[in-house]
N, CA, C, O and CB atoms as a CASP TS submission, in Angstrom:
PFRMAT TS
TARGET T0000
AUTHOR 0000-0000-0000
METHOD Language model
MODEL 1
PARENT N/A
ATOM      1  N   MET     1       1.250 162.200 127.206  1.00  0.00           N
ATOM      2  CA  MET     1       0.480 163.319 126.717  1.00  0.00           C
ATOM      3  C   MET     1       0.287 163.182 125.206  1.00  0.00           C
ATOM      4  O   MET     1       1.251 162.961 124.472  1.00  0.00           O
ATOM      5  CB  MET     1       1.171 164.652 127.070  1.00  0.00           C
ATOM      6  N   TYR     2      -0.954 163.314 124.746  1.00  0.00           N
ATOM      7  CA  TYR     2      -1.266 163.198 123.333  1.00  0.00           C
ATOM      8  C   TYR     2      -1.275 164.577 122.687  1.00  0.00           C
ATOM      9  O   TYR     2      -1.916 165.497 123.195  1.00  0.00           O
ATOM     10  CB  TYR     2      -2.618 162.497 123.130  1.00  0.00           C
ATOM     11  N   ILE     3      -0.579 164.723 121.590  1.00  0.00           N
ATOM     12  CA  ILE     3      -0.491 165.992 120.887  1.00  0.00           C
ATOM     13  C   ILE     3      -1.275 165.871 119.582  1.00  0.00           C
ATOM     14  O   ILE     3      -1.074 164.923 118.822  1.00  0.00           O
ATOM     15  CB  ILE     3       0.998 166.390 120.619  1.00  0.00           C
ATOM     16  N   GLU     4      -2.162 166.822 119.322  1.00  0.00           N
ATOM     17  CA  GLU     4      -3.003 166.825 118.126  1.00  0.00           C
ATOM     18  C   GLU     4      -2.177 167.249 116.914  1.00  0.00           C
ATOM     19  O   GLU     4      -1.770 168.407 116.817  1.00  0.00           O
ATOM     20  CB  GLU     4      -4.220 167.767 118.312  1.00  0.00           C
ATOM     21  N   ILE     5      -1.927 166.328 115.996  1.00  0.00           N
ATOM     22  CA  ILE     5      -1.149 166.580 114.789  1.00  0.00           C
ATOM     23  C   ILE     5      -1.976 166.136 113.588  1.00  0.00           C
ATOM     24  O   ILE     5      -2.635 165.098 113.631  1.00  0.00           O
ATOM     25  CB  ILE     5       0.227 165.838 114.832  1.00  0.00           C
ATOM     26  N   HIS     6      -1.937 166.926 112.516  1.00  0.00           N
ATOM     27  CA  HIS     6      -2.682 166.615 111.297  1.00  0.00           C
ATOM     28  C   HIS     6      -1.747 166.660 110.095  1.00  0.00           C
ATOM     29  O   HIS     6      -0.667 167.248 110.154  1.00  0.00           O
ATOM     30  CB  HIS     6      -3.859 167.600 111.104  1.00  0.00           C
ATOM     31  N   LEU     7      -2.178 166.028 109.004  1.00  0.00           N
ATOM     32  CA  LEU     7      -1.403 166.067 107.768  1.00  0.00           C
ATOM     33  C   LEU     7      -1.240 167.514 107.311  1.00  0.00           C
ATOM     34  O   LEU     7      -2.190 168.296 107.349  1.00  0.00           O
ATOM     35  CB  LEU     7      -2.084 165.218 106.664  1.00  0.00           C
ATOM     36  N   GLY     8      -0.057 167.857 106.888  1.00  0.00           N
ATOM     37  CA  GLY     8       0.208 169.200 106.379  1.00  0.00           C
ATOM     38  C   GLY     8       0.673 170.197 107.422  1.00  0.00           C
ATOM     39  O   GLY     8       1.077 171.306 107.071  1.00  0.00           O
ATOM     40  N   ASP     9       0.627 169.830 108.706  1.00  0.00           N
ATOM     41  CA  ASP     9       1.127 170.728 109.749  1.00  0.00           C
ATOM     42  C   ASP     9       2.633 170.919 109.577  1.00  0.00           C
ATOM     43  O   ASP     9       3.337 170.000 109.159  1.00  0.00           O
ATOM     44  CB  ASP     9       0.804 170.169 111.167  1.00  0.00           C
ATOM     45  N   ILE    10       3.117 172.104 109.896  1.00  0.00           N
ATOM     46  CA  ILE    10       4.559 172.370 109.917  1.00  0.00           C
ATOM     47  C   ILE    10       4.973 172.438 111.377  1.00  0.00           C
ATOM     48  O   ILE    10       4.447 173.243 112.145  1.00  0.00           O
ATOM     49  CB  ILE    10       4.930 173.705 109.145  1.00  0.00           C
ATOM     50  N   VAL    11       5.926 171.581 111.756  1.00  0.00           N
ATOM     51  CA  VAL    11       6.338 171.487 113.151  1.00  0.00           C
ATOM     52  C   VAL    11       7.820 171.810 113.290  1.00  0.00           C
ATOM     53  O   VAL    11       8.593 171.661 112.344  1.00  0.00           O
ATOM     54  CB  VAL    11       6.041 170.089 113.710  1.00  0.00           C
ATOM     55  N   ARG    12       8.204 172.256 114.487  1.00  0.00           N
ATOM     56  CA  ARG    12       9.609 172.541 114.809  1.00  0.00           C
ATOM     57  C   ARG    12      10.045 171.535 115.861  1.00  0.00           C
ATOM     58  O   ARG    12       9.409 171.402 116.907  1.00  0.00           O
ATOM     59  CB  ARG    12       9.809 174.026 115.319  1.00  0.00           C
ATOM     60  N   LEU    13      11.145 170.819 115.577  1.00  0.00           N
ATOM     61  CA  LEU    13      11.681 169.843 116.522  1.00  0.00           C
ATOM     62  C   LEU    13      12.802 170.467 117.338  1.00  0.00           C
ATOM     63  O   LEU    13      13.343 171.509 116.970  1.00  0.00           O
ATOM     64  CB  LEU    13      12.187 168.588 115.786  1.00  0.00           C
ATOM     65  N   ARG    14      13.146 169.823 118.446  1.00  0.00           N
ATOM     66  CA  ARG    14      14.138 170.367 119.368  1.00  0.00           C
ATOM     67  C   ARG    14      15.555 170.353 118.796  1.00  0.00           C
ATOM     68  O   ARG    14      16.320 171.298 118.993  1.00  0.00           O
ATOM     69  CB  ARG    14      14.109 169.593 120.658  1.00  0.00           C
ATOM     70  N   LYS    15      15.899 169.278 118.089  1.00  0.00           N
ATOM     71  CA  LYS    15      17.250 169.180 117.534  1.00  0.00           C
ATOM     72  C   LYS    15      17.267 169.595 116.074  1.00  0.00           C
ATOM     73  O   LYS    15      16.314 169.365 115.330  1.00  0.00           O
ATOM     74  CB  LYS    15      17.790 167.757 117.680  1.00  0.00           C
ATOM     75  N   GLN    16      18.361 170.204 115.687  1.00  0.00           N
ATOM     76  CA  GLN    16      18.538 170.662 114.313  1.00  0.00           C
ATOM     77  C   GLN    16      18.857 169.482 113.403  1.00  0.00           C
ATOM     78  O   GLN    16      19.604 168.582 113.788  1.00  0.00           O
ATOM     79  CB  GLN    16      19.652 171.721 114.232  1.00  0.00           C
ATOM     80  N   HIS    17      18.290 169.483 112.192  1.00  0.00           N
ATOM     81  CA  HIS    17      18.619 168.477 111.186  1.00  0.00           C
ATOM     82  C   HIS    17      20.024 168.793 110.661  1.00  0.00           C
ATOM     83  O   HIS    17      20.413 169.961 110.657  1.00  0.00           O
ATOM     84  CB  HIS    17      17.553 168.456 110.015  1.00  0.00           C
ATOM     85  N   PRO    18      20.790 167.802 110.221  1.00  0.00           N
ATOM     86  CA  PRO    18      22.147 168.072 109.726  1.00  0.00           C
ATOM     87  C   PRO    18      22.215 169.119 108.608  1.00  0.00           C
ATOM     88  O   PRO    18      23.258 169.748 108.422  1.00  0.00           O
ATOM     89  CB  PRO    18      22.755 166.794 109.233  1.00  0.00           C
ATOM     90  N   CYS    19      21.124 169.316 107.864  1.00  0.00           N
ATOM     91  CA  CYS    19      21.133 170.322 106.794  1.00  0.00           C
ATOM     92  C   CYS    19      20.978 171.739 107.350  1.00  0.00           C
ATOM     93  O   CYS    19      21.203 172.712 106.630  1.00  0.00           O
ATOM     94  CB  CYS    19      20.013 170.034 105.786  1.00  0.00           C
ATOM     95  N   GLY    20      20.593 171.866 108.629  1.00  0.00           N
ATOM     96  CA  GLY    20      20.476 173.172 109.253  1.00  0.00           C
ATOM     97  C   GLY    20      19.056 173.600 109.580  1.00  0.00           C
ATOM     98  O   GLY    20      18.857 174.622 110.237  1.00  0.00           O
ATOM     99  N   SER    21      18.067 172.836 109.134  1.00  0.00           N
ATOM    100  CA  SER    21      16.666 173.210 109.334  1.00  0.00           C
ATOM    101  C   SER    21      16.107 172.607 110.623  1.00  0.00           C
ATOM    102  O   SER    21      16.528 171.534 111.057  1.00  0.00           O
ATOM    103  CB  SER    21      15.821 172.761 108.138  1.00  0.00           C
ATOM    104  N   TYR    22      15.150 173.320 111.228  1.00  0.00           N
ATOM    105  CA  TYR    22      14.424 172.812 112.389  1.00  0.00           C
ATOM    106  C   TYR    22      12.987 172.438 112.023  1.00  0.00           C
ATOM    107  O   TYR    22      12.310 171.772 112.805  1.00  0.00           O
ATOM    108  CB  TYR    22      14.427 173.852 113.513  1.00  0.00           C
ATOM    109  N   GLU    23      12.511 172.857 110.847  1.00  0.00           N
ATOM    110  CA  GLU    23      11.099 172.722 110.508  1.00  0.00           C
ATOM    111  C   GLU    23      10.835 171.550 109.568  1.00  0.00           C
ATOM    112  O   GLU    23      11.601 171.276 108.645  1.00  0.00           O
ATOM    113  CB  GLU    23      10.598 174.001 109.879  1.00  0.00           C
ATOM    114  N   TRP    24       9.713 170.863 109.840  1.00  0.00           N
ATOM    115  CA  TRP    24       9.314 169.664 109.124  1.00  0.00           C
ATOM    116  C   TRP    24       7.834 169.734 108.777  1.00  0.00           C
ATOM    117  O   TRP    24       7.057 170.370 109.489  1.00  0.00           O
ATOM    118  CB  TRP    24       9.616 168.409 109.955  1.00  0.00           C
ATOM    119  N   VAL    25       7.439 169.079 107.680  1.00  0.00           N
ATOM    120  CA  VAL    25       6.037 168.961 107.288  1.00  0.00           C
ATOM    121  C   VAL    25       5.577 167.548 107.627  1.00  0.00           C
ATOM    122  O   VAL    25       6.276 166.579 107.332  1.00  0.00           O
ATOM    123  CB  VAL    25       5.835 169.275 105.760  1.00  0.00           C
ATOM    124  N   VAL    26       4.404 167.426 108.246  1.00  0.00           N
ATOM    125  CA  VAL    26       3.836 166.127 108.597  1.00  0.00           C
ATOM    126  C   VAL    26       3.175 165.537 107.356  1.00  0.00           C
ATOM    127  O   VAL    26       2.282 166.154 106.775  1.00  0.00           O
ATOM    128  CB  VAL    26       2.811 166.255 109.773  1.00  0.00           C
ATOM    129  N   VAL    27       3.611 164.343 106.946  1.00  0.00           N
ATOM    130  CA  VAL    27       3.056 163.685 105.759  1.00  0.00           C
ATOM    131  C   VAL    27       2.376 162.357 106.079  1.00  0.00           C
ATOM    132  O   VAL    27       1.745 161.765 105.204  1.00  0.00           O
ATOM    133  CB  VAL    27       4.151 163.455 104.743  1.00  0.00           C
ATOM    134  N   ARG    28       2.494 161.882 107.316  1.00  0.00           N
ATOM    135  CA  ARG    28       1.856 160.630 107.718  1.00  0.00           C
ATOM    136  C   ARG    28       1.538 160.725 109.199  1.00  0.00           C
ATOM    137  O   ARG    28       2.361 161.180 109.993  1.00  0.00           O
ATOM    138  CB  ARG    28       2.770 159.391 107.413  1.00  0.00           C
ATOM    139  N   VAL    29       0.331 160.289 109.570  1.00  0.00           N
ATOM    140  CA  VAL    29      -0.087 160.295 110.965  1.00  0.00           C
ATOM    141  C   VAL    29      -0.652 158.922 111.285  1.00  0.00           C
ATOM    142  O   VAL    29      -1.446 158.372 110.522  1.00  0.00           O
ATOM    143  CB  VAL    29      -1.136 161.422 111.249  1.00  0.00           C
ATOM    144  N   GLY    30      -0.239 158.380 112.409  1.00  0.00           N
ATOM    145  CA  GLY    30      -0.699 157.074 112.857  1.00  0.00           C
ATOM    146  C   GLY    30       0.138 156.679 114.059  1.00  0.00           C
ATOM    147  O   GLY    30       0.472 157.519 114.894  1.00  0.00           O
ATOM    148  N   ALA    31       0.478 155.402 114.147  1.00  0.00           N
ATOM    149  CA  ALA    31       1.368 154.956 115.209  1.00  0.00           C
ATOM    150  C   ALA    31       2.751 155.577 115.015  1.00  0.00           C
ATOM    151  O   ALA    31       3.481 155.817 115.977  1.00  0.00           O
ATOM    152  CB  ALA    31       1.460 153.410 115.237  1.00  0.00           C
ATOM    153  N   ASP    32       3.095 155.831 113.754  1.00  0.00           N
ATOM    154  CA  ASP    32       4.331 156.524 113.393  1.00  0.00           C
ATOM    155  C   ASP    32       3.962 157.859 112.769  1.00  0.00           C
ATOM    156  O   ASP    32       2.883 158.016 112.197  1.00  0.00           O
ATOM    157  CB  ASP    32       5.204 155.670 112.416  1.00  0.00           C
ATOM    158  N   ILE    33       4.872 158.818 112.885  1.00  0.00           N
ATOM    159  CA  ILE    33       4.678 160.137 112.280  1.00  0.00           C
ATOM    160  C   ILE    33       5.698 160.285 111.156  1.00  0.00           C
ATOM    161  O   ILE    33       6.901 160.183 111.395  1.00  0.00           O
ATOM    162  CB  ILE    33       4.827 161.294 113.345  1.00  0.00           C
ATOM    163  N   GLY    34       5.228 160.523 109.937  1.00  0.00           N
ATOM    164  CA  GLY    34       6.102 160.748 108.791  1.00  0.00           C
ATOM    165  C   GLY    34       6.370 162.234 108.637  1.00  0.00           C
ATOM    166  O   GLY    34       5.446 163.046 108.683  1.00  0.00           O
ATOM    167  N   LEU    35       7.635 162.588 108.455  1.00  0.00           N
ATOM    168  CA  LEU    35       8.036 163.990 108.339  1.00  0.00           C
ATOM    169  C   LEU    35       8.920 164.190 107.115  1.00  0.00           C
ATOM    170  O   LEU    35       9.670 163.295 106.724  1.00  0.00           O
ATOM    171  CB  LEU    35       8.772 164.452 109.611  1.00  0.00           C
ATOM    172  N   VAL    36       8.821 165.380 106.511  1.00  0.00           N
ATOM    173  CA  VAL    36       9.693 165.766 105.400  1.00  0.00           C
ATOM    174  C   VAL    36      10.365 167.069 105.787  1.00  0.00           C
ATOM    175  O   VAL    36       9.691 168.025 106.169  1.00  0.00           O
ATOM    176  CB  VAL    36       8.893 165.913 104.049  1.00  0.00           C
ATOM    177  N   CYS    37      11.687 167.119 105.692  1.00  0.00           N
ATOM    178  CA  CYS    37      12.453 168.317 106.031  1.00  0.00           C
ATOM    179  C   CYS    37      12.120 169.442 105.063  1.00  0.00           C
ATOM    180  O   CYS    37      12.062 169.226 103.853  1.00  0.00           O
ATOM    181  CB  CYS    37      13.966 168.021 106.011  1.00  0.00           C
ATOM    182  N   GLN    38      11.901 170.646 105.591  1.00  0.00           N
ATOM    183  CA  GLN    38      11.575 171.813 104.772  1.00  0.00           C
ATOM    184  C   GLN    38      12.775 172.267 103.933  1.00  0.00           C
ATOM    185  O   GLN    38      12.592 172.819 102.848  1.00  0.00           O
ATOM    186  CB  GLN    38      11.095 172.962 105.664  1.00  0.00           C
ATOM    187  N   GLU    39      13.988 172.043 104.418  1.00  0.00           N
ATOM    188  CA  GLU    39      15.187 172.535 103.748  1.00  0.00           C
ATOM    189  C   GLU    39      15.663 171.595 102.635  1.00  0.00           C
ATOM    190  O   GLU    39      15.851 172.024 101.497  1.00  0.00           O
ATOM    191  CB  GLU    39      16.297 172.732 104.762  1.00  0.00           C
ATOM    192  N   CYS    40      15.858 170.318 102.965  1.00  0.00           N
ATOM    193  CA  CYS    40      16.490 169.405 102.014  1.00  0.00           C
ATOM    194  C   CYS    40      15.553 168.346 101.442  1.00  0.00           C
ATOM    195  O   CYS    40      15.922 167.654 100.493  1.00  0.00           O
ATOM    196  CB  CYS    40      17.638 168.730 102.672  1.00  0.00           C
ATOM    197  N   GLY    41      14.342 168.204 102.001  1.00  0.00           N
ATOM    198  CA  GLY    41      13.387 167.236 101.468  1.00  0.00           C
ATOM    199  C   GLY    41      13.556 165.818 101.981  1.00  0.00           C
ATOM    200  O   GLY    41      12.890 164.905 101.493  1.00  0.00           O
ATOM    201  N   ARG    42      14.428 165.615 102.947  1.00  0.00           N
ATOM    202  CA  ARG    42      14.658 164.289 103.518  1.00  0.00           C
ATOM    203  C   ARG    42      13.409 163.799 104.230  1.00  0.00           C
ATOM    204  O   ARG    42      12.752 164.569 104.929  1.00  0.00           O
ATOM    205  CB  ARG    42      15.852 164.312 104.488  1.00  0.00           C
ATOM    206  N   LYS    43      13.073 162.515 104.058  1.00  0.00           N
ATOM    207  CA  LYS    43      11.900 161.935 104.702  1.00  0.00           C
ATOM    208  C   LYS    43      12.335 161.052 105.860  1.00  0.00           C
ATOM    209  O   LYS    43      13.277 160.270 105.732  1.00  0.00           O
ATOM    210  CB  LYS    43      11.059 161.128 103.691  1.00  0.00           C
ATOM    211  N   VAL    44      11.642 161.180 107.000  1.00  0.00           N
ATOM    212  CA  VAL    44      11.912 160.331 108.157  1.00  0.00           C
ATOM    213  C   VAL    44      10.585 159.836 108.725  1.00  0.00           C
ATOM    214  O   VAL    44       9.539 160.451 108.521  1.00  0.00           O
ATOM    215  CB  VAL    44      12.731 161.100 109.241  1.00  0.00           C
ATOM    216  N   LEU    45      10.648 158.729 109.432  1.00  0.00           N
ATOM    217  CA  LEU    45       9.491 158.133 110.081  1.00  0.00           C
ATOM    218  C   LEU    45       9.848 157.937 111.548  1.00  0.00           C
ATOM    219  O   LEU    45      10.772 157.189 111.866  1.00  0.00           O
ATOM    220  CB  LEU    45       9.078 156.776 109.401  1.00  0.00           C
ATOM    221  N   LEU    46       9.120 158.607 112.450  1.00  0.00           N
ATOM    222  CA  LEU    46       9.389 158.520 113.879  1.00  0.00           C
ATOM    223  C   LEU    46       8.224 157.859 114.602  1.00  0.00           C
ATOM    224  O   LEU    46       7.067 158.141 114.289  1.00  0.00           O
ATOM    225  CB  LEU    46       9.659 159.912 114.463  1.00  0.00           C
ATOM    226  N   PRO    47       8.509 156.986 115.563  1.00  0.00           N
ATOM    227  CA  PRO    47       7.424 156.482 116.410  1.00  0.00           C
ATOM    228  C   PRO    47       6.775 157.656 117.141  1.00  0.00           C
ATOM    229  O   PRO    47       7.455 158.630 117.464  1.00  0.00           O
ATOM    230  CB  PRO    47       7.953 155.418 117.428  1.00  0.00           C
ATOM    231  N   ARG    48       5.475 157.578 117.406  1.00  0.00           N
ATOM    232  CA  ARG    48       4.753 158.695 118.006  1.00  0.00           C
ATOM    233  C   ARG    48       5.369 159.139 119.338  1.00  0.00           C
ATOM    234  O   ARG    48       5.433 160.338 119.606  1.00  0.00           O
ATOM    235  CB  ARG    48       3.298 158.313 118.215  1.00  0.00           C
ATOM    236  N   GLY    49       5.815 158.213 120.164  1.00  0.00           N
ATOM    237  CA  GLY    49       6.426 158.574 121.448  1.00  0.00           C
ATOM    238  C   GLY    49       7.685 159.407 121.260  1.00  0.00           C
ATOM    239  O   GLY    49       7.880 160.402 121.957  1.00  0.00           O
ATOM    240  N   THR    50       8.534 159.013 120.332  1.00  0.00           N
ATOM    241  CA  THR    50       9.756 159.763 120.036  1.00  0.00           C
ATOM    242  C   THR    50       9.418 161.140 119.473  1.00  0.00           C
ATOM    243  O   THR    50      10.033 162.141 119.843  1.00  0.00           O
ATOM    244  CB  THR    50      10.641 158.985 119.044  1.00  0.00           C
ATOM    245  N   PHE    51       8.434 161.181 118.575  1.00  0.00           N
ATOM    246  CA  PHE    51       8.002 162.459 118.005  1.00  0.00           C
ATOM    247  C   PHE    51       7.512 163.406 119.095  1.00  0.00           C
ATOM    248  O   PHE    51       7.860 164.586 119.093  1.00  0.00           O
ATOM    249  CB  PHE    51       6.896 162.236 116.965  1.00  0.00           C
ATOM    250  N   ASN    52       6.705 162.897 120.028  1.00  0.00           N
ATOM    251  CA  ASN    52       6.182 163.734 121.111  1.00  0.00           C
ATOM    252  C   ASN    52       7.300 164.309 121.973  1.00  0.00           C
ATOM    253  O   ASN    52       7.205 165.448 122.430  1.00  0.00           O
ATOM    254  CB  ASN    52       5.222 162.930 121.982  1.00  0.00           C
ATOM    255  N   LYS    53       8.368 163.526 122.199  1.00  0.00           N
ATOM    256  CA  LYS    53       9.499 164.009 122.985  1.00  0.00           C
ATOM    257  C   LYS    53      10.292 165.078 122.236  1.00  0.00           C
ATOM    258  O   LYS    53      10.773 166.033 122.846  1.00  0.00           O
ATOM    259  CB  LYS    53      10.413 162.849 123.354  1.00  0.00           C
ATOM    260  N   ARG    54      10.430 164.923 120.921  1.00  0.00           N
ATOM    261  CA  ARG    54      11.248 165.837 120.125  1.00  0.00           C
ATOM    262  C   ARG    54      10.514 167.101 119.675  1.00  0.00           C
ATOM    263  O   ARG    54      11.149 168.083 119.288  1.00  0.00           O
ATOM    264  CB  ARG    54      11.763 165.118 118.922  1.00  0.00           C
ATOM    265  N   LEU    55       9.182 167.081 119.725  1.00  0.00           N
ATOM    266  CA  LEU    55       8.396 168.227 119.266  1.00  0.00           C
ATOM    267  C   LEU    55       8.601 169.435 120.173  1.00  0.00           C
ATOM    268  O   LEU    55       8.494 169.332 121.395  1.00  0.00           O
ATOM    269  CB  LEU    55       6.909 167.865 119.204  1.00  0.00           C
ATOM    270  N   LYS    56       8.898 170.578 119.562  1.00  0.00           N
ATOM    271  CA  LYS    56       9.031 171.817 120.313  1.00  0.00           C
ATOM    272  C   LYS    56       7.762 172.653 120.166  1.00  0.00           C
ATOM    273  O   LYS    56       7.204 173.109 121.164  1.00  0.00           O
ATOM    274  CB  LYS    56      10.264 172.612 119.838  1.00  0.00           C
ATOM    275  N   THR    57       7.302 172.858 118.932  1.00  0.00           N
ATOM    276  CA  THR    57       6.091 173.627 118.698  1.00  0.00           C
ATOM    277  C   THR    57       5.519 173.324 117.316  1.00  0.00           C
ATOM    278  O   THR    57       6.211 172.803 116.442  1.00  0.00           O
ATOM    279  CB  THR    57       6.374 175.124 118.842  1.00  0.00           C
ATOM    280  N   VAL    58       4.253 173.659 117.139  1.00  0.00           N
ATOM    281  CA  VAL    58       3.614 173.588 115.829  1.00  0.00           C
ATOM    282  C   VAL    58       3.696 174.990 115.236  1.00  0.00           C
ATOM    283  O   VAL    58       3.092 175.924 115.764  1.00  0.00           O
ATOM    284  CB  VAL    58       2.111 173.073 115.925  1.00  0.00           C
ATOM    285  N   VAL    59       4.437 175.143 114.146  1.00  0.00           N
ATOM    286  CA  VAL    59       4.651 176.446 113.521  1.00  0.00           C
ATOM    287  C   VAL    59       3.392 176.903 112.800  1.00  0.00           C
ATOM    288  O   VAL    59       2.967 178.049 112.945  1.00  0.00           O
ATOM    289  CB  VAL    59       5.835 176.390 112.543  1.00  0.00           C
ATOM    290  N   LYS    60       2.795 175.999 112.019  1.00  0.00           N
ATOM    291  CA  LYS    60       1.607 176.347 111.239  1.00  0.00           C
ATOM    292  C   LYS    60       0.711 175.131 111.128  1.00  0.00           C
ATOM    293  O   LYS    60       1.166 174.036 110.798  1.00  0.00           O
ATOM    294  CB  LYS    60       1.992 176.873 109.833  1.00  0.00           C
ATOM    295  N   ARG    61      -0.553 175.331 111.403  1.00  0.00           N
ATOM    296  CA  ARG    61      -1.547 174.267 111.260  1.00  0.00           C
ATOM    297  C   ARG    61      -1.955 174.149 109.798  1.00  0.00           C
ATOM    298  O   ARG    61      -1.966 175.142 109.071  1.00  0.00           O
ATOM    299  CB  ARG    61      -2.788 174.540 112.154  1.00  0.00           C
ATOM    300  N   ALA    62      -2.288 172.948 109.371  1.00  0.00           N
ATOM    301  CA  ALA    62      -2.696 172.718 107.984  1.00  0.00           C
ATOM    302  C   ALA    62      -4.007 173.405 107.669  1.00  0.00           C
ATOM    303  O   ALA    62      -4.232 173.785 106.520  1.00  0.00           O
ATOM    304  CB  ALA    62      -2.817 171.232 107.705  1.00  0.00           C
ATOM    305  N   ASP    63      -4.883 173.580 108.651  1.00  0.00           N
ATOM    306  CA  ASP    63      -6.197 174.169 108.402  1.00  0.00           C
ATOM    307  C   ASP    63      -6.215 175.684 108.545  1.00  0.00           C
ATOM    308  O   ASP    63      -7.279 176.288 108.411  1.00  0.00           O
ATOM    309  CB  ASP    63      -7.202 173.574 109.336  1.00  0.00           C
ATOM    310  N   ASP    64      -5.071 176.325 108.814  1.00  0.00           N
ATOM    311  CA  ASP    64      -5.016 177.792 108.873  1.00  0.00           C
ATOM    312  C   ASP    64      -5.292 178.368 107.483  1.00  0.00           C
ATOM    313  O   ASP    64      -4.726 177.906 106.492  1.00  0.00           O
ATOM    314  CB  ASP    64      -3.626 178.278 109.404  1.00  0.00           C
ATOM    315  N   GLN    65      -6.148 179.358 107.415  1.00  0.00           N
ATOM    316  CA  GLN    65      -6.508 179.982 106.144  1.00  0.00           C
ATOM    317  C   GLN    65      -5.933 181.382 106.061  1.00  0.00           C
ATOM    318  O   GLN    65      -6.660 182.330 105.763  1.00  0.00           O
ATOM    319  CB  GLN    65      -8.030 180.023 105.970  1.00  0.00           C
ATOM    320  N   THR    66      -4.631 181.531 106.319  1.00  0.00           N
ATOM    321  CA  THR    66      -3.989 182.836 106.227  1.00  0.00           C
ATOM    322  C   THR    66      -3.535 183.081 104.796  1.00  0.00           C
ATOM    323  O   THR    66      -2.832 182.254 104.216  1.00  0.00           O
ATOM    324  CB  THR    66      -2.794 182.934 107.202  1.00  0.00           C
ATOM    325  N   ALA    67      -3.921 184.178 104.242  1.00  0.00           N
ATOM    326  CA  ALA    67      -3.559 184.461 102.843  1.00  0.00           C
ATOM    327  C   ALA    67      -2.887 185.791 102.713  1.00  0.00           C
ATOM    328  O   ALA    67      -2.516 186.189 101.608  1.00  0.00           O
ATOM    329  CB  ALA    67      -4.780 184.423 101.950  1.00  0.00           C
TER
END
């Protein structure tokens, strides 16, 4: 299953990061997905298949214009 992800999206993964956060910002899209932790700023690179398995929900889309 292909999941539509864009740069700047905030996503929630199934497992908690060791710092305590569940939310990540997407900074790279391609065969690999680059993520930055919202809490501690740690950067990780996940293969798309692994990312799709770990993704729980998209918290906020990058193109949302909520002010």
